[in-house]
C-alpha positions in Angstrom: 80.5 53.2 137.7 80.5 53.9 141.4 82.9 53.7 144.3 82.7 53.9 148.1 79.8 56.0 149.4 78.0 56.1 146.0 80.6 58.4 144.4 80.8 58.6 140.6 84.2 57.1 139.7 84.4 59.1 136.4 83.6 62.4 138.2 86.1 61.4 140.9 88.7 60.8 138.2 88.0 64.3 136.7 88.4 65.8 140.2 91.7 64.0 140.8 93.1 65.4 137.5 91.8 68.9 138.3 93.5 68.8 141.7 96.8 67.8 140.1 96.4 70.5 137.5 95.5 73.3 139.9 98.0 72.3 142.6 95.6 72.4 145.6 92.3 71.1 146.8 91.0 74.7 147.3 91.9 75.7 143.8 90.4 72.6 142.4 87.1 73.3 144.2 87.1 76.8 142.9 87.8 75.7 139.3 85.1 73.0 139.3 82.5 75.1 141.2 82.4 72.6 144.0 82.8 73.0 147.7 86.1 72.1 149.4 84.5 69.4 151.5 83.0 67.8 148.4 86.4 67.7 146.7 88.0 66.3 149.8 85.3 63.6 150.0 85.6 62.7 146.3 89.4 62.3 146.5 89.2 60.3 149.7 86.6 57.9 148.2 88.6 57.6 145.0 91.8 56.7 146.9 89.9 54.2 149.1 88.4 52.6 146.0 91.9 52.3 144.4 93.5 51.3 147.7 96.4 53.7 147.0 97.3 57.2 148.1 97.5 59.5 145.1 98.7 62.6 147.0 101.0 63.4 149.8 99.2 66.0 151.9 100.4 68.4 154.6 98.8 71.5 156.1 100.6 73.6 153.6 101.0 71.7 150.3 99.9 68.8 148.3 102.0 66.7 145.9 101.5 63.6 143.8 102.9 60.3 145.0 104.8 58.1 142.5 101.5 56.1 142.1 99.6 59.3 141.6 102.0 60.5 138.8 101.6 57.2 137.0 97.8 57.2 137.4 97.5 60.8 136.3 98.9 60.0 132.9 96.5 57.1 132.5 93.6 59.3 133.6 94.4 61.9 131.0 94.3 59.2 128.3 90.9 58.0 129.5 89.4 61.4 129.7 90.9 62.4 126.3 89.5 59.2 124.7 86.0 60.0 126.1 86.2 63.6 124.9 87.4 62.4 121.5 84.5 59.9 121.2 82.0 62.6 122.1 83.5 65.0 119.7 83.3 62.4 116.9 79.6 61.9 117.6 78.9 65.6 117.5 81.4 66.7 114.8 80.2 69.9 113.2 77.5 70.3 115.8 79.2 73.1 117.6 82.3 75.2 118.3 85.2 73.8 120.3 85.0 74.5 124.0 87.1 73.9 127.1 90.4 74.9 128.5 93.9 74.7 127.1 97.2 75.6 128.8 100.1 76.6 126.4 103.7 77.3 127.3 106.5 79.0 125.4 109.8 80.8 125.9 109.2 84.3 127.3 110.2 86.7 124.5 109.1 84.3 121.7 105.8 83.9 123.5 105.3 87.6 123.9 106.1 88.3 120.2 104.5 85.4 118.5 102.5 82.9 120.6 100.4 85.3 122.8 99.1 87.2 119.8 98.2 83.9 118.0 96.4 82.6 121.1 94.5 85.8 121.4 93.3 85.5 117.9 92.4 81.8 118.6 90.0 82.7 121.5 88.6 85.5 119.5 87.7 83.1 116.7 86.5 80.4 119.2 84.9 82.3 122.0 83.9 79.1 123.9 87.6 78.3 124.4 89.5 79.4 127.5 93.3 79.5 127.2 96.1 80.0 129.8 99.5 81.1 128.4 102.5 80.3 130.6 105.7 82.0 129.4 108.9 80.5 131.0 112.5 80.4 129.9 113.0 76.8 131.1 112.1 73.4 129.8 108.7 72.6 131.1 107.6 69.0 131.9 104.2 69.1 130.1 102.7 66.0 131.8 103.8 66.9 135.3 102.8 70.5 135.1 99.5 70.0 133.4 100.4 71.7 130.1 98.6 70.8 126.9 100.8 72.3 124.3 104.3 73.7 124.3 106.5 75.7 121.9 110.1 74.7 122.0 113.3 76.2 120.5 116.1 73.7 119.9 116.4 69.9 119.5 113.8 67.9 121.3 115.3 65.5 123.9 112.1 64.2 125.6 110.9 61.1 123.7 107.5 61.2 125.4 106.6 64.3 123.3 105.4 64.6 119.7 107.1 67.6 117.9 105.7 69.3 114.8 108.0 71.8 113.0 107.1 75.5 113.0 110.3 76.6 111.4 114.0 77.4 112.1 115.8 80.3 113.7 119.5 81.4 113.7 121.8 82.7 116.4 123.2 85.9 115.0 125.7 88.7 115.8 124.3 92.2 115.2 125.2 95.8 115.7 123.8 99.2 114.8 124.8 100.3 111.3 126.1 103.6 112.6 128.1 101.8 115.2 129.6 99.6 112.5 130.6 102.7 110.5 132.5 104.1 113.5 134.3 100.8 114.1 135.8 98.1 111.9 133.2 95.6 110.7 134.5 92.2 112.0 135.7 89.7 109.4 136.2 86.9 112.0 134.6 86.2 115.4 138.0 86.6 117.1 137.8 90.3 116.4 134.9 90.5 118.9 137.4 89.8 121.7 138.6 93.4 121.4 135.1 94.9 120.9 132.4 96.0 123.3 130.0 93.1 123.5 126.6 93.3 125.3 126.1 90.3 127.6 123.4 88.6 129.7 123.9 88.3 133.4 122.8 84.7 133.5 125.3 83.7 130.8 129.0 83.0 130.9 131.4 85.7 129.5 131.6 83.6 126.3 129.7 83.6 123.1 129.1 80.3 121.4 127.3 79.2 118.2 130.2 79.9 116.0 131.7 77.4 113.6 134.6 77.3 111.1 135.4 74.4 108.9 132.6 72.4 110.5 134.1 72.8 114.0 132.1 74.7 116.7 133.9 77.1 119.0 133.3 79.7 121.7 135.0 83.0 122.4 135.6 84.9 125.6 134.2 88.5 125.2 133.8 91.5 127.4 131.8 94.7 127.5 130.4 97.4 129.7 126.7 96.4 129.6 125.0 93.4 131.1 121.2 92.6 131.3 119.1 89.9 132.8 116.4 90.3 130.1 116.8 90.0 126.4 114.7 92.9 125.1 116.6 95.7 126.8 119.9 94.1 125.6 118.6 94.1 122.1 117.4 97.7 122.5 120.9 98.8 123.8 122.5 97.1 120.8 120.1 98.9 118.4 121.0 102.2 120.2 124.6 101.6 119.2 126.1 100.4 122.5 128.1 97.5 121.0 127.8 94.1 119.4 125.1 91.6 120.5 124.4 87.9 119.9 120.7 87.0 119.8 118.2 84.7 118.2 117.1 85.9 114.8 113.5 86.3 115.9 114.5 88.6 118.8 116.2 91.1 116.5 113.9 90.7 113.4 111.9 93.9 114.0 115.1 96.0 114.5 116.6 94.6 111.3 113.5 95.4 109.4 113.7 99.0 110.7 117.4 99.1 109.7 118.4 99.7 113.3 120.5 96.5 113.4 122.6 94.7 110.9 123.8 91.1 111.0 127.6 90.4 110.7 129.7 87.3 110.6 127.0 85.3 108.8 129.6 82.9 107.4 130.5 81.7 110.9 127.0 80.9 112.1 126.0 77.4 113.4 123.2 75.5 111.7 119.7 77.0 112.5 117.8 75.6 115.5 114.3 74.2 115.0 111.1 75.7 116.5 108.5 73.1 117.3 105.0 72.8 118.7 105.1 69.8 121.1 102.5 67.8 123.0 102.5 64.5 124.9 102.2 61.2 123.0 98.6 60.1 123.0 96.6 57.9 120.8 93.7 60.3 121.1 93.9 64.1 121.6 91.0 66.3 122.6 89.5 68.0 119.5 90.3 71.4 121.0 94.0 70.5 121.3 94.2 69.2 117.7 92.5 72.4 116.5 94.9 74.6 118.4 97.9 72.8 117.1 96.7 73.3 113.6 95.9 76.9 114.3 99.4 77.7 115.7 101.1 76.0 112.8 99.1 78.2 110.3 99.7 81.3 112.4 103.4 81.1 112.9 104.9 80.8 109.4 107.6 83.5 109.4 110.4 81.0 110.3 109.8 78.5 107.5 112.4 78.2 104.8 
């Protein structure tokens, strides 16, 4: 199908999606191997054919209009459906190929997701993967992310979530530190102890419960960090008590450099999920990667 000036509508749709994913006309031209004028002409003809503006453009930035955001989701479905149809026709004829963008929390991504993705592209060398590690909730559709790893309850109903396992929020200390001090029998005792904290957090520790009731405590200490790993390291070196996710301290516990205390006051474990946008059809490479990551990350299953 063609639009104004003899431009292929399907190719123009692909260009539109690539511009949205890359965030600029120049980056889209580079990613598609096209010239910048060709990308500009394709977008202009596509907008003219649709009789709607898809992007707000200034000399410095480009952003989707409300109509553009709605159309982007529909275009992804169309392109995914076509790719799925082609994959069905050529099933078993070749290896998966294409590009995937995966996001995960920073430390969990460093420890578990990045190594799994590395093994994935080593197994399927026609695949290209971008790993984006962020400690914030990412809007997969708006930011062009194919697959995400989430810790905690899923609130976005537009996403499908498949379980990878569960993690706990635990209080830990170095065994030698515990021998020099009294091992706490109740979380309230931490209020008189040296507690390592995160700069971004409040001077309280949560995720305790007693008798089915959750509660928080105000704690203090002489060490604060803006990243988790050095805080865990300081705790393992005997600087005080720390509260972390169980996956963050698992290597130190295995090495007997940290010990969990106050287990009887922990809140219920939090789920870890692999998430992706609702879609009737997913590209074959996305389905393959989801299955791969579920087989790779098994350490957190009951």
